[in-house]
C-alpha positions as a LaTeX table, in Angstrom:
\begin{tabular}{lrrr}
\hline
Residue & $x$ (\AA) & $y$ (\AA) & $z$ (\AA) \\
\hline
Met1 & 81.89 & 102.24 & 110.97 \\
Val2 & 80.33 & 105.29 & 112.61 \\
Val3 & 82.53 & 108.37 & 112.73 \\
Lys4 & 81.66 & 110.89 & 115.44 \\
Val5 & 82.90 & 114.39 & 114.81 \\
Pro6 & 82.53 & 117.32 & 117.21 \\
Val7 & 80.52 & 120.07 & 115.59 \\
Cys8 & 81.01 & 123.71 & 116.43 \\
Asn9 & 77.67 & 125.55 & 116.48 \\
Asn10 & 79.23 & 129.00 & 116.18 \\
Lys11 & 81.06 & 130.33 & 113.19 \\
Cys12 & 84.77 & 130.71 & 113.77 \\
Ser13 & 87.62 & 131.36 & 111.41 \\
Val14 & 90.63 & 129.12 & 110.96 \\
Gly15 & 92.72 & 131.46 & 113.08 \\
Ser16 & 90.31 & 131.74 & 116.04 \\
His17 & 90.38 & 129.81 & 119.32 \\
Cys18 & 87.08 & 127.97 & 119.16 \\
Asp19 & 87.61 & 124.76 & 121.20 \\
Asp20 & 85.29 & 122.62 & 119.09 \\
His21 & 86.90 & 123.85 & 115.92 \\
Asn22 & 90.38 & 123.15 & 117.28 \\
Cys23 & 89.20 & 119.66 & 118.23 \\
Leu24 & 88.01 & 119.00 & 114.69 \\
Thr25 & 91.25 & 120.43 & 113.34 \\
Lys26 & 93.21 & 118.10 & 115.63 \\
Ile27 & 91.25 & 115.06 & 114.42 \\
Ile28 & 91.86 & 116.03 & 110.80 \\
Gly29 & 95.52 & 116.72 & 111.56 \\
Asp30 & 95.99 & 113.30 & 113.17 \\
Leu31 & 94.53 & 111.65 & 110.07 \\
Ile32 & 96.64 & 113.81 & 107.77 \\
Leu33 & 99.67 & 112.70 & 109.78 \\
Leu34 & 98.94 & 109.13 & 108.69 \\
Leu35 & 99.31 & 110.25 & 105.07 \\
Leu36 & 103.01 & 110.79 & 105.79 \\
Ile37 & 103.48 & 107.08 & 106.45 \\
Glu38 & 105.04 & 105.35 & 103.44 \\
Ser39 & 102.35 & 102.68 & 103.23 \\
Gln40 & 99.69 & 102.70 & 100.52 \\
Tyr41 & 97.35 & 100.75 & 102.82 \\
Val42 & 97.65 & 103.26 & 105.67 \\
Gln43 & 97.32 & 106.22 & 103.29 \\
His44 & 94.27 & 104.68 & 101.61 \\
Leu45 & 92.58 & 103.97 & 104.95 \\
Ala46 & 93.29 & 107.44 & 106.34 \\
Gly47 & 91.97 & 109.00 & 103.13 \\
Asn48 & 88.77 & 106.95 & 103.32 \\
Ile49 & 88.22 & 108.04 & 106.94 \\
Leu50 & 88.56 & 111.69 & 105.94 \\
Val51 & 85.98 & 111.18 & 103.20 \\
Ala52 & 83.72 & 109.42 & 105.75 \\
Ile53 & 84.04 & 112.40 & 108.11 \\
Ser54 & 83.10 & 114.64 & 105.19 \\
Asp55 & 79.99 & 112.54 & 104.53 \\
Tyr56 & 79.07 & 112.63 & 108.23 \\
Ile57 & 79.35 & 116.42 & 108.45 \\
Val58 & 77.21 & 116.81 & 105.33 \\
Ala59 & 74.56 & 114.39 & 106.63 \\
Ser60 & 74.48 & 115.83 & 110.16 \\
Gly61 & 74.37 & 119.46 & 109.09 \\
Gly62 & 77.70 & 120.18 & 110.74 \\
Asn63 & 79.87 & 123.18 & 109.95 \\
Trp64 & 81.01 & 122.36 & 106.45 \\
Asp65 & 82.85 & 125.68 & 106.10 \\
Glu66 & 85.15 & 124.88 & 109.01 \\
Phe67 & 85.81 & 121.35 & 107.79 \\
Met68 & 86.85 & 122.58 & 104.35 \\
Gln69 & 88.95 & 125.38 & 105.85 \\
Ser70 & 90.77 & 122.89 & 108.08 \\
Leu71 & 91.39 & 120.49 & 105.21 \\
Cys72 & 92.70 & 123.23 & 102.93 \\
Val73 & 94.94 & 124.61 & 105.69 \\
Cys74 & 96.39 & 121.10 & 106.06 \\
Leu75 & 97.07 & 121.10 & 102.32 \\
Glu76 & 98.86 & 124.46 & 102.62 \\
Leu77 & 100.90 & 123.18 & 105.58 \\
Leu78 & 101.93 & 120.05 & 103.69 \\
Ile79 & 102.98 & 122.11 & 100.68 \\
Ser80 & 104.86 & 124.60 & 102.87 \\
Asn81 & 106.79 & 121.86 & 104.69 \\
Ala82 & 107.43 & 119.91 & 101.49 \\
Leu83 & 108.90 & 123.08 & 99.99 \\
Leu84 & 111.16 & 123.59 & 102.99 \\
His85 & 112.55 & 120.10 & 102.46 \\
Ser86 & 112.93 & 120.55 & 98.69 \\
Leu87 & 114.48 & 124.00 & 98.56 \\
Val88 & 117.93 & 124.82 & 99.86 \\
Arg89 & 117.79 & 128.60 & 99.69 \\
Ala90 & 117.85 & 130.22 & 103.14 \\
Ser91 & 115.02 & 132.55 & 102.11 \\
Thr92 & 112.63 & 129.61 & 101.98 \\
Lys93 & 112.78 & 129.42 & 105.77 \\
Ala94 & 110.65 & 132.57 & 105.78 \\
Leu95 & 107.70 & 130.80 & 104.15 \\
Val96 & 104.75 & 131.57 & 106.44 \\
Leu97 & 101.09 & 130.77 & 105.89 \\
Lys98 & 98.27 & 133.21 & 106.43 \\
His99 & 96.61 & 130.92 & 108.99 \\
Asp100 & 99.51 & 130.32 & 111.39 \\
Ser101 & 98.13 & 132.28 & 114.38 \\
Ser102 & 95.95 & 129.49 & 115.78 \\
Ser103 & 97.52 & 127.24 & 118.42 \\
Ala104 & 96.00 & 124.23 & 116.66 \\
Ile105 & 97.52 & 125.27 & 113.33 \\
Ile106 & 100.94 & 125.88 & 114.90 \\
Ala107 & 100.81 & 122.40 & 116.44 \\
Leu108 & 99.76 & 120.97 & 113.08 \\
Lys109 & 102.67 & 122.57 & 111.27 \\
Ser110 & 105.07 & 120.95 & 113.69 \\
Lys111 & 103.38 & 117.56 & 113.31 \\
Leu112 & 103.58 & 117.70 & 109.53 \\
Lys113 & 107.21 & 118.82 & 109.39 \\
Asn114 & 108.23 & 115.65 & 107.50 \\
Ala115 & 105.76 & 116.25 & 104.67 \\
Asn116 & 106.81 & 115.38 & 101.14 \\
Trp117 & 105.18 & 115.55 & 97.71 \\
Ser118 & 103.75 & 112.07 & 98.14 \\
Ser119 & 101.74 & 113.18 & 101.19 \\
Val120 & 100.64 & 116.32 & 99.33 \\
Ala121 & 99.39 & 114.08 & 96.53 \\
Cys122 & 97.45 & 112.00 & 99.08 \\
Ile123 & 95.45 & 114.93 & 100.47 \\
Ile124 & 94.79 & 116.21 & 96.94 \\
Arg125 & 93.38 & 112.77 & 96.16 \\
Val126 & 91.18 & 113.03 & 99.27 \\
Leu127 & 89.86 & 116.42 & 98.13 \\
Arg128 & 89.05 & 114.95 & 94.72 \\
Asn129 & 87.17 & 112.03 & 96.29 \\
Ile130 & 85.19 & 114.44 & 98.48 \\
Leu131 & 84.30 & 116.42 & 95.37 \\
Lys132 & 82.88 & 113.28 & 93.78 \\
Cys133 & 80.62 & 112.80 & 96.81 \\
Leu134 & 79.20 & 116.32 & 96.44 \\
Lys135 & 77.63 & 115.63 & 93.05 \\
Gln136 & 74.31 & 114.82 & 94.75 \\
Asp137 & 74.12 & 118.16 & 96.56 \\
Ile138 & 70.83 & 119.43 & 95.18 \\
Glu139 & 71.11 & 122.99 & 96.50 \\
Asp140 & 74.76 & 123.33 & 95.43 \\
Gln141 & 75.61 & 125.21 & 98.62 \\
Leu142 & 78.10 & 122.60 & 99.83 \\
Leu143 & 79.76 & 122.56 & 96.44 \\
Lys144 & 80.03 & 126.35 & 96.44 \\
Val145 & 81.76 & 126.28 & 99.82 \\
Tyr146 & 84.09 & 123.57 & 98.54 \\
Leu147 & 85.00 & 125.52 & 95.40 \\
Asn148 & 85.50 & 128.76 & 97.32 \\
Ser149 & 87.77 & 127.03 & 99.84 \\
Ile150 & 89.87 & 125.44 & 97.10 \\
Ser151 & 90.06 & 128.74 & 95.25 \\
Tyr152 & 91.35 & 130.55 & 98.35 \\
Cys153 & 93.83 & 127.75 & 98.99 \\
Leu154 & 95.19 & 127.90 & 95.44 \\
Ala155 & 95.60 & 131.66 & 95.77 \\
Ser156 & 97.67 & 131.14 & 98.95 \\
Val157 & 100.17 & 128.64 & 97.54 \\
Pro158 & 103.67 & 130.09 & 96.84 \\
Trp159 & 103.73 & 128.98 & 93.21 \\
Asp160 & 106.97 & 130.82 & 92.41 \\
Ser161 & 108.79 & 128.69 & 94.98 \\
Met162 & 107.08 & 125.61 & 93.56 \\
Asp163 & 108.65 & 126.42 & 90.18 \\
Glu164 & 112.11 & 126.01 & 91.68 \\
Val165 & 111.21 & 122.47 & 92.74 \\
His166 & 109.23 & 121.16 & 89.79 \\
Val167 & 111.10 & 122.71 & 86.85 \\
Gly168 & 114.21 & 120.84 & 85.83 \\
Gln169 & 113.67 & 117.77 & 88.01 \\
Asn170 & 114.25 & 114.95 & 85.56 \\
Gly171 & 116.09 & 111.73 & 84.98 \\
Asp172 & 119.16 & 113.48 & 83.52 \\
Ala173 & 119.68 & 115.38 & 86.76 \\
Leu174 & 119.11 & 112.17 & 88.68 \\
Arg175 & 121.79 & 110.30 & 86.74 \\
Lys176 & 124.32 & 113.03 & 87.58 \\
Ser177 & 123.73 & 112.54 & 91.31 \\
Ser178 & 126.28 & 110.86 & 93.53 \\
Glu179 & 125.64 & 107.26 & 94.42 \\
Gly180 & 124.69 & 108.13 & 97.99 \\
Ala181 & 122.07 & 110.67 & 96.92 \\
Phe182 & 120.68 & 108.59 & 94.05 \\
His183 & 117.96 & 106.78 & 96.01 \\
Thr184 & 116.74 & 109.90 & 97.81 \\
Lys185 & 116.51 & 111.91 & 94.59 \\
Ala186 & 114.80 & 109.02 & 92.80 \\
Val187 & 112.10 & 108.93 & 95.49 \\
Glu188 & 111.72 & 112.72 & 95.33 \\
Leu189 & 111.38 & 112.62 & 91.55 \\
Glu190 & 108.75 & 109.89 & 91.67 \\
Ser191 & 106.70 & 111.64 & 94.37 \\
Ser192 & 106.96 & 114.91 & 92.44 \\
Ile193 & 105.52 & 113.24 & 89.34 \\
Val194 & 102.69 & 111.70 & 91.37 \\
Phe195 & 101.95 & 115.12 & 92.89 \\
Arg196 & 101.69 & 116.73 & 89.46 \\
Gly197 & 99.42 & 113.95 & 88.23 \\
Thr198 & 96.99 & 114.22 & 91.15 \\
Leu199 & 96.98 & 118.02 & 90.86 \\
Val200 & 96.06 & 117.80 & 87.18 \\
Gln201 & 93.32 & 115.28 & 88.01 \\
Leu202 & 91.87 & 117.55 & 90.70 \\
Phe203 & 91.89 & 120.52 & 88.36 \\
Cys204 & 90.06 & 118.51 & 85.68 \\
Ser205 & 87.42 & 117.47 & 88.23 \\
Leu206 & 87.06 & 121.05 & 89.47 \\
Leu207 & 86.53 & 122.34 & 85.95 \\
Asn208 & 83.92 & 119.67 & 85.28 \\
Gln209 & 82.02 & 120.49 & 88.48 \\
Ser210 & 82.28 & 124.28 & 88.45 \\
Gly211 & 81.59 & 124.79 & 84.75 \\
Trp212 & 77.82 & 124.70 & 85.24 \\
Met213 & 77.78 & 126.70 & 88.47 \\
Glu214 & 77.00 & 130.39 & 88.37 \\
Pro215 & 78.32 & 132.39 & 91.30 \\
Ala216 & 76.21 & 135.31 & 92.43 \\
Gly217 & 76.35 & 138.04 & 89.83 \\
Gly218 & 78.89 & 136.27 & 87.65 \\
Ala219 & 79.10 & 134.30 & 84.45 \\
Leu220 & 79.44 & 130.53 & 84.38 \\
Asn221 & 83.09 & 130.61 & 83.41 \\
Lys222 & 84.09 & 133.33 & 85.89 \\
His223 & 84.10 & 131.39 & 89.15 \\
Pro224 & 87.33 & 132.25 & 91.02 \\
Val225 & 88.53 & 128.64 & 91.00 \\
Ile226 & 88.36 & 128.59 & 87.20 \\
Cys227 & 90.38 & 131.80 & 87.03 \\
Glu228 & 92.97 & 130.35 & 89.42 \\
Ile229 & 93.30 & 127.15 & 87.38 \\
Ser230 & 93.46 & 129.06 & 84.09 \\
Asn231 & 96.31 & 131.17 & 85.44 \\
Leu232 & 98.15 & 128.02 & 86.49 \\
Ile233 & 97.92 & 126.21 & 83.14 \\
Pro234 & 101.14 & 127.75 & 81.68 \\
Arg235 & 102.97 & 126.88 & 84.88 \\
Leu236 & 101.70 & 123.30 & 84.81 \\
Leu237 & 102.70 & 122.98 & 81.16 \\
Thr238 & 106.24 & 123.94 & 82.16 \\
Trp239 & 106.27 & 121.46 & 85.03 \\
Cys240 & 104.80 & 118.54 & 83.15 \\
Leu241 & 106.06 & 118.83 & 79.58 \\
Cys242 & 109.36 & 120.69 & 79.58 \\
Asn243 & 111.58 & 118.44 & 81.66 \\
Gly244 & 112.89 & 116.59 & 78.62 \\
Asp245 & 113.14 & 113.22 & 80.36 \\
Ser246 & 112.47 & 110.30 & 78.03 \\
Asn247 & 111.93 & 108.01 & 81.03 \\
Asn248 & 108.77 & 109.94 & 81.88 \\
Met249 & 107.33 & 109.74 & 78.36 \\
Cys250 & 104.14 & 107.98 & 79.50 \\
Met251 & 103.47 & 110.67 & 82.08 \\
Ser252 & 104.17 & 113.38 & 79.50 \\
Val253 & 101.60 & 111.86 & 77.16 \\
Tyr254 & 99.07 & 111.73 & 80.01 \\
Phe255 & 99.70 & 115.35 & 81.00 \\
Arg256 & 99.52 & 116.48 & 77.37 \\
His257 & 96.16 & 114.74 & 76.95 \\
Lys258 & 94.74 & 116.41 & 80.07 \\
Met259 & 96.02 & 119.83 & 79.03 \\
Leu260 & 94.42 & 119.48 & 75.60 \\
Val261 & 91.11 & 118.61 & 77.27 \\
Trp262 & 91.33 & 121.85 & 79.27 \\
Ile263 & 92.16 & 124.00 & 76.26 \\
\hline
\end{tabular}
């Protein structure tokens, strides 16, 4: 299958009104929308198409910066909307992203209003698969853009609000739910666990890839993405290991293993 992607020849930021860039953002947004469908087949196919578009842009010399910016903005939008669904405090309605001035981004946010942690996990999985494809980048420039985009994205996520969602969500709380809310909370708990697992996997892959890269004027272990991940390790430990749910013992063992590898 040949994927044709419009390429913008001029540099333009995520918040600008470059028509070609907005067109690419719309294509990515339509594919991201498919990740919201509760079908593993549809999600897998949409993810593969996004990776194929990534390969095409790399091979054709397209604007890799804009592609990564658009993908990371979609990740931020999914997280923002998933938070709005998960949190009940009125103050969460004020969650606003830094890139919400573009008409394409505003339209995207509306499209992705039904995002959940399962769809967030899907796009994280896509980003990890794209990272695997960048291993052959001899000049490392594409990988640097990728790491910088991810680093900026991580710095933009409202992690304090995420704590309210991912701390204390366990089987004990689920069992105390009313019968009518049991199924919904069970699905939310499962998707939350999957999200944490894919996030840990992405972080492990990022550390493996960025560990040998030296940013201009910096040491090997001082790339911004490494600093971001290092700052998030205590938070992830709280999310993954402190819920006290015996039903998630296998996942706890997995998370503990990954954390020990990091340390």
